[in-house]
VOVOGU-606398 format. One record per atom (N, C-alpha, C): residue number from 1; chain; x, y, z. Coordinates in nm, 4 decimals, padded with zeros to 6 digits. Layout:
BEGIN
num=NUM | cadena=A | px=X | py=Y | pz=Z
...
//
This chain:
BEGIN
num=1 | cadena=A | px=00.1021 | py=-00.0974 | pz=-00.0014
num=1 | cadena=A | px=00.0056 | py=00.0061 | pz=00.0038
num=1 | cadena=A | px=00.0818 | py=00.1190 | pz=-00.0014
num=2 | cadena=A | px=00.0571 | py=00.2207 | pz=-00.0757
num=2 | cadena=A | px=00.1274 | py=00.3581 | pz=-00.0802
num=2 | cadena=A | px=00.0574 | py=00.4483 | pz=-00.0375
num=3 | cadena=A | px=00.0784 | py=00.4358 | pz=00.1149
num=3 | cadena=A | px=-00.0143 | py=00.5747 | pz=00.2035
num=3 | cadena=A | px=00.0219 | py=00.7216 | pz=00.1672
num=4 | cadena=A | px=00.1577 | py=00.7278 | pz=00.1109
num=4 | cadena=A | px=00.2016 | py=00.8611 | pz=00.0807
num=4 | cadena=A | px=00.1864 | py=00.8906 | pz=-00.0676
num=5 | cadena=A | px=00.1454 | py=00.8463 | pz=-00.1397
num=5 | cadena=A | px=00.1476 | py=00.8521 | pz=-00.2636
num=5 | cadena=A | px=00.0863 | py=00.9924 | pz=-00.3197
num=6 | cadena=A | px=00.1730 | py=01.0510 | pz=-00.4123
num=6 | cadena=A | px=00.1498 | py=01.1953 | pz=-00.4317
num=6 | cadena=A | px=00.1837 | py=01.3083 | pz=-00.3328
num=7 | cadena=A | px=00.2473 | py=01.2609 | pz=-00.2222
num=7 | cadena=A | px=00.2768 | py=01.3576 | pz=-00.1021
num=7 | cadena=A | px=00.4476 | py=01.3821 | pz=-00.1516
num=8 | cadena=A | px=00.4734 | py=01.5177 | pz=-00.1034
num=8 | cadena=A | px=00.6185 | py=01.5599 | pz=-00.1043
num=8 | cadena=A | px=00.6439 | py=01.5981 | pz=00.0385
num=9 | cadena=A | px=00.7922 | py=01.5210 | pz=00.0732
num=9 | cadena=A | px=00.8164 | py=01.5262 | pz=00.1963
num=9 | cadena=A | px=00.9688 | py=01.5979 | pz=00.1628
num=10 | cadena=A | px=01.0210 | py=01.6805 | pz=00.2573
num=10 | cadena=A | px=01.1526 | py=01.7650 | pz=00.2902
num=10 | cadena=A | px=01.1825 | py=01.6673 | pz=00.4198
num=11 | cadena=A | px=01.3019 | py=01.5921 | pz=00.4253
num=11 | cadena=A | px=01.3435 | py=01.5360 | pz=00.5087
num=11 | cadena=A | px=01.4825 | py=01.5841 | pz=00.5667
num=12 | cadena=A | px=01.5062 | py=01.6397 | pz=00.6583
num=12 | cadena=A | px=01.6566 | py=01.7165 | pz=00.7090
num=12 | cadena=A | px=01.7184 | py=01.5571 | pz=00.7707
num=13 | cadena=A | px=01.8332 | py=01.5510 | pz=00.7791
num=13 | cadena=A | px=01.9380 | py=01.4653 | pz=00.8466
num=13 | cadena=A | px=01.8888 | py=01.3472 | pz=00.7714
num=14 | cadena=A | px=01.8821 | py=01.3476 | pz=00.6539
num=14 | cadena=A | px=01.8332 | py=01.2280 | pz=00.5812
num=14 | cadena=A | px=01.9459 | py=01.1387 | pz=00.5443
num=15 | cadena=A | px=02.0643 | py=01.1619 | pz=00.5687
num=15 | cadena=A | px=02.1989 | py=01.0900 | pz=00.5368
num=15 | cadena=A | px=02.2378 | py=00.9813 | pz=00.6303
num=16 | cadena=A | px=02.1704 | py=00.9679 | pz=00.7508
num=16 | cadena=A | px=02.1980 | py=00.8527 | pz=00.8336
num=16 | cadena=A | px=02.0922 | py=00.8364 | pz=00.9457
num=17 | cadena=A | px=02.0879 | py=00.7515 | pz=00.9997
num=17 | cadena=A | px=02.0223 | py=00.7267 | pz=01.1219
num=17 | cadena=A | px=01.8664 | py=00.7303 | pz=01.0589
num=18 | cadena=A | px=01.7811 | py=00.7745 | pz=01.1994
num=18 | cadena=A | px=01.6440 | py=00.7820 | pz=01.1641
num=18 | cadena=A | px=01.5725 | py=00.8557 | pz=01.0425
num=19 | cadena=A | px=01.6835 | py=00.9665 | pz=01.0406
num=19 | cadena=A | px=01.6374 | py=01.0464 | pz=00.9006
num=19 | cadena=A | px=01.6319 | py=00.9621 | pz=00.7621
num=20 | cadena=A | px=01.7712 | py=00.8961 | pz=00.7375
num=20 | cadena=A | px=01.7554 | py=00.8163 | pz=00.6367
num=20 | cadena=A | px=01.6689 | py=00.6876 | pz=00.6289
num=21 | cadena=A | px=01.6244 | py=00.6345 | pz=00.7381
num=21 | cadena=A | px=01.5131 | py=00.5441 | pz=00.7460
num=21 | cadena=A | px=01.3935 | py=00.6052 | pz=00.7193
num=22 | cadena=A | px=01.3431 | py=00.6895 | pz=00.7442
num=22 | cadena=A | px=01.2355 | py=00.7704 | pz=00.7247
num=22 | cadena=A | px=01.2189 | py=00.7917 | pz=00.5849
num=23 | cadena=A | px=01.3233 | py=00.8708 | pz=00.5394
num=23 | cadena=A | px=01.3340 | py=00.8819 | pz=00.3800
num=23 | cadena=A | px=01.3003 | py=00.7617 | pz=00.2970
num=24 | cadena=A | px=01.3706 | py=00.6422 | pz=00.3514
num=24 | cadena=A | px=01.3192 | py=00.5452 | pz=00.2670
num=24 | cadena=A | px=01.2171 | py=00.4794 | pz=00.3020
num=25 | cadena=A | px=01.1269 | py=00.4740 | pz=00.4124
num=25 | cadena=A | px=00.9863 | py=00.4316 | pz=00.4192
num=25 | cadena=A | px=00.9180 | py=00.5325 | pz=00.3709
num=26 | cadena=A | px=00.9150 | py=00.6632 | pz=00.3665
num=26 | cadena=A | px=00.8133 | py=00.7368 | pz=00.2919
num=26 | cadena=A | px=00.8242 | py=00.7306 | pz=00.1282
num=27 | cadena=A | px=00.9530 | py=00.7187 | pz=00.0791
num=27 | cadena=A | px=00.9735 | py=00.6831 | pz=-00.0274
num=27 | cadena=A | px=00.8696 | py=00.5391 | pz=-00.0704
num=28 | cadena=A | px=00.9164 | py=00.4166 | pz=-00.0227
num=28 | cadena=A | px=00.8377 | py=00.3386 | pz=-00.0338
num=28 | cadena=A | px=00.6864 | py=00.3275 | pz=-00.0224
num=29 | cadena=A | px=00.6655 | py=00.4279 | pz=00.0588
num=29 | cadena=A | px=00.5000 | py=00.4531 | pz=00.0416
num=29 | cadena=A | px=00.4411 | py=00.5526 | pz=-00.0240
num=30 | cadena=A | px=00.5359 | py=00.5989 | pz=-00.1203
num=30 | cadena=A | px=00.5034 | py=00.6645 | pz=-00.2480
num=30 | cadena=A | px=00.5397 | py=00.8075 | pz=-00.2686
num=31 | cadena=A | px=00.5891 | py=00.8735 | pz=-00.1082
num=31 | cadena=A | px=00.6175 | py=01.0082 | pz=-00.1073
num=31 | cadena=A | px=00.7397 | py=01.0457 | pz=-00.2143
num=32 | cadena=A | px=00.7274 | py=01.1781 | pz=-00.2600
num=32 | cadena=A | px=00.8700 | py=01.2052 | pz=-00.3508
num=32 | cadena=A | px=00.9337 | py=01.2988 | pz=-00.2282
num=33 | cadena=A | px=01.0729 | py=01.2533 | pz=-00.2298
num=33 | cadena=A | px=01.1589 | py=01.2781 | pz=-00.1299
num=33 | cadena=A | px=01.2552 | py=01.4218 | pz=-00.1615
num=34 | cadena=A | px=01.2573 | py=01.5253 | pz=-00.0913
num=34 | cadena=A | px=01.3824 | py=01.6175 | pz=-00.0855
num=34 | cadena=A | px=01.4349 | py=01.6047 | pz=00.0195
num=35 | cadena=A | px=01.5868 | py=01.5516 | pz=00.0109
num=35 | cadena=A | px=01.6763 | py=01.4927 | pz=00.1300
num=35 | cadena=A | px=01.7502 | py=01.5809 | pz=00.1369
num=36 | cadena=A | px=01.7889 | py=01.6069 | pz=00.2713
num=36 | cadena=A | px=01.9036 | py=01.7125 | pz=00.3038
num=36 | cadena=A | px=01.9788 | py=01.6452 | pz=00.4067
num=37 | cadena=A | px=02.1370 | py=01.6887 | pz=00.3933
num=37 | cadena=A | px=02.2130 | py=01.6345 | pz=00.4997
num=37 | cadena=A | px=02.3557 | py=01.7315 | pz=00.4644
num=38 | cadena=A | px=02.4390 | py=01.7045 | pz=00.5103
num=38 | cadena=A | px=02.5910 | py=01.7462 | pz=00.4976
num=38 | cadena=A | px=02.6775 | py=01.6662 | pz=00.4307
num=39 | cadena=A | px=02.6531 | py=01.5220 | pz=00.4260
num=39 | cadena=A | px=02.7335 | py=01.4400 | pz=00.3718
num=39 | cadena=A | px=02.6813 | py=01.4048 | pz=00.2317
num=40 | cadena=A | px=02.7553 | py=01.4725 | pz=00.1285
num=40 | cadena=A | px=02.7044 | py=01.4418 | pz=-00.0036
num=40 | cadena=A | px=02.7116 | py=01.3163 | pz=-00.0579
num=41 | cadena=A | px=02.8201 | py=01.2466 | pz=-00.0270
num=41 | cadena=A | px=02.8232 | py=01.0866 | pz=-00.0548
num=41 | cadena=A | px=02.7450 | py=01.0205 | pz=-00.0125
num=42 | cadena=A | px=02.6778 | py=01.0355 | pz=00.1108
num=42 | cadena=A | px=02.5895 | py=00.9538 | pz=00.1640
num=42 | cadena=A | px=02.4574 | py=00.9897 | pz=00.1027
num=43 | cadena=A | px=02.4426 | py=01.1141 | pz=00.0727
num=43 | cadena=A | px=02.3323 | py=01.1733 | pz=00.0091
num=43 | cadena=A | px=02.2757 | py=01.1095 | pz=-00.1171
num=44 | cadena=A | px=02.4143 | py=01.0817 | pz=-00.1941
num=44 | cadena=A | px=02.4058 | py=01.0044 | pz=-00.3469
num=44 | cadena=A | px=02.3838 | py=00.8818 | pz=-00.3170
num=45 | cadena=A | px=02.4034 | py=00.7874 | pz=-00.1918
num=45 | cadena=A | px=02.3836 | py=00.6499 | pz=-00.2071
num=45 | cadena=A | px=02.2334 | py=00.6496 | pz=-00.1536
num=46 | cadena=A | px=02.1832 | py=00.7467 | pz=-00.0881
num=46 | cadena=A | px=02.0372 | py=00.7383 | pz=-00.0639
num=46 | cadena=A | px=01.9484 | py=00.7762 | pz=-00.1494
num=47 | cadena=A | px=01.9903 | py=00.8591 | pz=-00.2361
num=47 | cadena=A | px=01.9117 | py=00.8684 | pz=-00.3678
num=47 | cadena=A | px=01.9098 | py=00.7137 | pz=-00.4601
num=48 | cadena=A | px=02.0221 | py=00.6648 | pz=-00.4859
num=48 | cadena=A | px=02.0547 | py=00.5668 | pz=-00.5614
num=48 | cadena=A | px=01.9343 | py=00.4415 | pz=-00.4893
num=49 | cadena=A | px=01.9352 | py=00.4500 | pz=-00.3905
num=49 | cadena=A | px=01.8562 | py=00.3393 | pz=-00.3208
num=49 | cadena=A | px=01.7155 | py=00.3596 | pz=-00.3318
num=50 | cadena=A | px=01.6651 | py=00.4947 | pz=-00.3214
num=50 | cadena=A | px=01.5395 | py=00.5475 | pz=-00.3432
num=50 | cadena=A | px=01.4907 | py=00.5195 | pz=-00.4655
num=51 | cadena=A | px=01.5666 | py=00.5853 | pz=-00.5817
num=51 | cadena=A | px=01.5541 | py=00.5340 | pz=-00.7043
num=51 | cadena=A | px=01.5963 | py=00.4522 | pz=-00.7577
num=52 | cadena=A | px=01.6361 | py=00.3638 | pz=-00.7272
num=52 | cadena=A | px=01.6730 | py=00.1919 | pz=-00.7692
num=52 | cadena=A | px=01.5189 | py=00.1145 | pz=-00.7141
num=53 | cadena=A | px=01.4335 | py=00.1910 | pz=-00.6210
num=53 | cadena=A | px=01.3406 | py=00.0995 | pz=-00.5763
num=53 | cadena=A | px=01.2045 | py=00.1411 | pz=-00.6533
num=54 | cadena=A | px=01.2365 | py=00.2244 | pz=-00.7336
num=54 | cadena=A | px=01.1493 | py=00.3151 | pz=-00.8288
num=54 | cadena=A | px=01.0711 | py=00.4296 | pz=-00.7613
num=55 | cadena=A | px=01.1527 | py=00.4934 | pz=-00.6733
num=55 | cadena=A | px=01.0999 | py=00.6146 | pz=-00.5885
num=55 | cadena=A | px=01.1420 | py=00.7573 | pz=-00.6590
num=56 | cadena=A | px=01.0912 | py=00.8550 | pz=-00.6021
num=56 | cadena=A | px=01.1327 | py=00.9965 | pz=-00.6592
num=56 | cadena=A | px=01.2323 | py=01.0610 | pz=-00.5626
num=57 | cadena=A | px=01.3219 | py=01.1211 | pz=-00.5809
num=57 | cadena=A | px=01.3880 | py=01.1788 | pz=-00.4948
num=57 | cadena=A | px=01.5018 | py=01.2990 | pz=-00.5510
num=58 | cadena=A | px=01.5095 | py=01.3853 | pz=-00.4550
num=58 | cadena=A | px=01.6303 | py=01.4773 | pz=-00.5107
num=58 | cadena=A | px=01.7219 | py=01.4895 | pz=-00.3441
num=59 | cadena=A | px=01.8408 | py=01.5347 | pz=-00.3612
num=59 | cadena=A | px=01.9165 | py=01.5504 | pz=-00.2528
num=59 | cadena=A | px=01.9436 | py=01.6765 | pz=-00.2423
num=60 | cadena=A | px=01.9626 | py=01.7759 | pz=-00.1325
num=60 | cadena=A | px=02.0170 | py=01.8992 | pz=-00.1276
num=60 | cadena=A | px=02.1125 | py=01.9217 | pz=-00.0012
num=61 | cadena=A | px=02.2444 | py=01.9089 | pz=-00.0399
num=61 | cadena=A | px=02.3396 | py=01.9116 | pz=00.0596
num=61 | cadena=A | px=02.3390 | py=02.0289 | pz=00.1580
num=62 | cadena=A | px=02.3789 | py=02.0390 | pz=00.2561
num=62 | cadena=A | px=02.3691 | py=02.1761 | pz=00.3184
num=62 | cadena=A | px=02.3411 | py=02.1737 | pz=00.4796
num=63 | cadena=A | px=02.3643 | py=02.2380 | pz=00.5585
num=63 | cadena=A | px=02.3786 | py=02.2682 | pz=00.7034
num=63 | cadena=A | px=02.2385 | py=02.3407 | pz=00.7193
num=64 | cadena=A | px=02.1351 | py=02.2675 | pz=00.7796
num=64 | cadena=A | px=01.9795 | py=02.3296 | pz=00.7954
num=64 | cadena=A | px=02.0113 | py=02.4469 | pz=00.9225
num=65 | cadena=A | px=02.1229 | py=02.4926 | pz=00.9660
num=65 | cadena=A | px=02.1221 | py=02.5559 | pz=01.0788
num=65 | cadena=A | px=02.1372 | py=02.7282 | pz=01.0123
num=66 | cadena=A | px=02.1663 | py=02.6782 | pz=00.8774
num=66 | cadena=A | px=02.1772 | py=02.8082 | pz=00.7719
num=66 | cadena=A | px=02.0672 | py=02.8209 | pz=00.7128
num=67 | cadena=A | px=01.9922 | py=02.9686 | pz=00.7144
num=67 | cadena=A | px=01.8534 | py=02.9849 | pz=00.6628
num=67 | cadena=A | px=01.8698 | py=02.9546 | pz=00.4928
num=68 | cadena=A | px=01.9696 | py=02.9935 | pz=00.4365
num=68 | cadena=A | px=01.9841 | py=02.9648 | pz=00.2910
num=68 | cadena=A | px=01.9419 | py=02.8234 | pz=00.2482
num=69 | cadena=A | px=02.0091 | py=02.7517 | pz=00.3178
num=69 | cadena=A | px=02.0057 | py=02.5965 | pz=00.3043
num=69 | cadena=A | px=01.8506 | py=02.5341 | pz=00.3304
num=70 | cadena=A | px=01.7838 | py=02.6006 | pz=00.4100
num=70 | cadena=A | px=01.6358 | py=02.5810 | pz=00.4400
num=70 | cadena=A | px=01.5582 | py=02.6482 | pz=00.3328
num=71 | cadena=A | px=01.5799 | py=02.7388 | pz=00.2742
num=71 | cadena=A | px=01.5386 | py=02.8118 | pz=00.1609
num=71 | cadena=A | px=01.5535 | py=02.7192 | pz=00.0322
num=72 | cadena=A | px=01.6544 | py=02.6896 | pz=-00.0069
num=72 | cadena=A | px=01.7169 | py=02.5878 | pz=-00.1308
num=72 | cadena=A | px=01.6238 | py=02.4551 | pz=-00.1051
num=73 | cadena=A | px=01.5912 | py=02.4038 | pz=00.0149
num=73 | cadena=A | px=01.5190 | py=02.2717 | pz=00.0280
num=73 | cadena=A | px=01.3604 | py=02.2913 | pz=-00.0132
num=74 | cadena=A | px=01.3092 | py=02.4318 | pz=00.0226
num=74 | cadena=A | px=01.1752 | py=02.4361 | pz=-00.0021
num=74 | cadena=A | px=01.1794 | py=02.4602 | pz=-00.1654
num=75 | cadena=A | px=01.2904 | py=02.5441 | pz=-00.1952
num=75 | cadena=A | px=01.2768 | py=02.5703 | pz=-00.3576
num=75 | cadena=A | px=01.2662 | py=02.4466 | pz=-00.4609
num=76 | cadena=A | px=01.3480 | py=02.3781 | pz=-00.3903
num=76 | cadena=A | px=01.3973 | py=02.2461 | pz=-00.4858
num=76 | cadena=A | px=01.2236 | py=02.1556 | pz=-00.4825
num=77 | cadena=A | px=01.1870 | py=02.1626 | pz=-00.3731
num=77 | cadena=A | px=01.0534 | py=02.0818 | pz=-00.3497
num=77 | cadena=A | px=00.9454 | py=02.1439 | pz=-00.4680
num=78 | cadena=A | px=00.9505 | py=02.2616 | pz=-00.4665
num=78 | cadena=A | px=00.8441 | py=02.3475 | pz=-00.5377
num=78 | cadena=A | px=00.8801 | py=02.3285 | pz=-00.6733
num=79 | cadena=A | px=01.0048 | py=02.3436 | pz=-00.7101
num=79 | cadena=A | px=01.0615 | py=02.3218 | pz=-00.8526
num=79 | cadena=A | px=01.0589 | py=02.1812 | pz=-00.8918
num=80 | cadena=A | px=01.0939 | py=02.0908 | pz=-00.8224
num=80 | cadena=A | px=01.1100 | py=01.9600 | pz=-00.8504
num=80 | cadena=A | px=00.9673 | py=01.8777 | pz=-00.8600
num=81 | cadena=A | px=00.8817 | py=01.9310 | pz=-00.7394
num=81 | cadena=A | px=00.7617 | py=01.8163 | pz=-00.7364
num=81 | cadena=A | px=00.6515 | py=01.8930 | pz=-00.6738
num=82 | cadena=A | px=00.6641 | py=02.0177 | pz=-00.7282
num=82 | cadena=A | px=00.5440 | py=02.1101 | pz=-00.7183
num=82 | cadena=A | px=00.4796 | py=02.1718 | pz=-00.5772
num=83 | cadena=A | px=00.5537 | py=02.1354 | pz=-00.4879
num=83 | cadena=A | px=00.5269 | py=02.1870 | pz=-00.3476
num=83 | cadena=A | px=00.5785 | py=02.1035 | pz=-00.2449
num=84 | cadena=A | px=00.4949 | py=02.1308 | pz=-00.1133
num=84 | cadena=A | px=00.5713 | py=02.0507 | pz=-00.0035
num=84 | cadena=A | px=00.4379 | py=02.0231 | pz=00.0555
num=85 | cadena=A | px=00.4365 | py=01.9033 | pz=00.1175
num=85 | cadena=A | px=00.3231 | py=01.8375 | pz=00.2101
num=85 | cadena=A | px=00.3628 | py=01.8571 | pz=00.3444
num=86 | cadena=A | px=00.4952 | py=01.7798 | pz=00.3795
num=86 | cadena=A | px=00.5595 | py=01.7764 | pz=00.5150
num=86 | cadena=A | px=00.6903 | py=01.8022 | pz=00.5023
num=87 | cadena=A | px=00.7351 | py=01.8196 | pz=00.6447
num=87 | cadena=A | px=00.8646 | py=01.8314 | pz=00.6766
num=87 | cadena=A | px=00.9087 | py=01.7985 | pz=00.7735
num=88 | cadena=A | px=01.0181 | py=01.6772 | pz=00.7955
num=88 | cadena=A | px=01.0209 | py=01.6094 | pz=00.8924
num=88 | cadena=A | px=01.1776 | py=01.6220 | pz=00.9460
num=89 | cadena=A | px=01.2262 | py=01.6886 | pz=01.0555
num=89 | cadena=A | px=01.3396 | py=01.7403 | pz=01.0789
num=89 | cadena=A | px=01.4183 | py=01.6334 | pz=01.1919
num=90 | cadena=A | px=01.5026 | py=01.5580 | pz=01.1328
num=90 | cadena=A | px=01.6187 | py=01.4748 | pz=01.1897
num=90 | cadena=A | px=01.7405 | py=01.5754 | pz=01.2321
num=91 | cadena=A | px=01.7337 | py=01.6704 | pz=01.1939
num=91 | cadena=A | px=01.8754 | py=01.7780 | pz=01.1916
num=91 | cadena=A | px=01.8271 | py=01.9233 | pz=01.2075
num=92 | cadena=A | px=01.9013 | py=01.9989 | pz=01.2722
num=92 | cadena=A | px=01.8553 | py=02.1185 | pz=01.3025
num=92 | cadena=A | px=01.9117 | py=02.1555 | pz=01.4259
num=93 | cadena=A | px=01.8645 | py=02.2809 | pz=01.4824
num=93 | cadena=A | px=01.9287 | py=02.3441 | pz=01.6127
num=93 | cadena=A | px=01.8252 | py=02.4648 | pz=01.6245
num=94 | cadena=A | px=01.8075 | py=02.4373 | pz=01.7805
num=94 | cadena=A | px=01.7255 | py=02.5363 | pz=01.8511
num=94 | cadena=A | px=01.7830 | py=02.6588 | pz=01.9450
num=95 | cadena=A | px=01.9433 | py=02.6246 | pz=01.9120
num=95 | cadena=A | px=02.0319 | py=02.7416 | pz=01.9640
num=95 | cadena=A | px=01.9912 | py=02.7561 | pz=02.1172
num=96 | cadena=A | px=01.9310 | py=02.6633 | pz=02.1923
num=96 | cadena=A | px=01.9150 | py=02.6683 | pz=02.3384
num=96 | cadena=A | px=02.0292 | py=02.6134 | pz=02.4464
num=97 | cadena=A | px=02.1196 | py=02.5400 | pz=02.3764
num=97 | cadena=A | px=02.2084 | py=02.4752 | pz=02.4164
num=97 | cadena=A | px=02.1926 | py=02.3281 | pz=02.4466
num=98 | cadena=A | px=02.3018 | py=02.2689 | pz=02.5198
num=98 | cadena=A | px=02.2788 | py=02.1109 | pz=02.5237
num=98 | cadena=A | px=02.1623 | py=02.0696 | pz=02.6135
num=99 | cadena=A | px=02.1008 | py=01.9652 | pz=02.5704
num=99 | cadena=A | px=01.9960 | py=01.9231 | pz=02.6607
num=99 | cadena=A | px=02.0112 | py=01.9153 | pz=02.8307
num=100 | cadena=A | px=02.1230 | py=01.8625 | pz=02.8357
num=100 | cadena=A | px=02.1586 | py=01.8828 | pz=02.9808
num=100 | cadena=A | px=02.1549 | py=01.9973 | pz=03.0529
num=101 | cadena=A | px=02.1774 | py=02.1200 | pz=02.9583
num=101 | cadena=A | px=02.2180 | py=02.2477 | pz=03.0201
num=101 | cadena=A | px=02.0518 | py=02.3356 | pz=03.0010
num=102 | cadena=A | px=01.9830 | py=02.2903 | pz=02.9427
num=102 | cadena=A | px=01.8736 | py=02.3619 | pz=02.9149
num=102 | cadena=A | px=01.7381 | py=02.3310 | pz=03.0015
num=103 | cadena=A | px=01.6991 | py=02.4413 | pz=03.0914
num=103 | cadena=A | px=01.6310 | py=02.4102 | pz=03.1984
num=103 | cadena=A | px=01.4790 | py=02.3397 | pz=03.1666
num=104 | cadena=A | px=01.4035 | py=02.2450 | pz=03.2124
num=104 | cadena=A | px=01.2909 | py=02.1672 | pz=03.1810
num=104 | cadena=A | px=01.1785 | py=02.2876 | pz=03.1564
num=105 | cadena=A | px=01.1680 | py=02.3990 | pz=03.2179
num=105 | cadena=A | px=01.0576 | py=02.5008 | pz=03.1865
num=105 | cadena=A | px=01.0860 | py=02.5659 | pz=03.0383
num=106 | cadena=A | px=01.2257 | py=02.5356 | pz=02.9898
num=106 | cadena=A | px=01.2099 | py=02.5962 | pz=02.8629
num=106 | cadena=A | px=01.1791 | py=02.4805 | pz=02.7576
num=107 | cadena=A | px=01.1749 | py=02.3523 | pz=02.7840
num=107 | cadena=A | px=01.0892 | py=02.2655 | pz=02.6830
num=107 | cadena=A | px=00.9524 | py=02.2772 | pz=02.7030
num=108 | cadena=A | px=00.8879 | py=02.3219 | pz=02.7894
num=108 | cadena=A | px=00.7548 | py=02.3259 | pz=02.8269
num=108 | cadena=A | px=00.7106 | py=02.4342 | pz=02.7391
//
């Protein structure tokens, strides 16, 4: 079953770990993927795997802590697939400090 057929997903941190696994799952479920990460060779391998399985994907290298990277992600989704339906962020920064340093009230 392709529950995400026709959907477009931007996935940050897609070159490893949970981000990569999510990109592969969403692609298997029919989503078109705009993947992002800092490692271009891992991004290329991800594209090969998605496309090899019949999926549609593009890779936008970059650091999502930079606004221009995020702008390029959205531009790529609109240009390549016509828009964005969902964004899944496995990479990014809040600028609050390390998890241990941030008071619990800040997370609330």
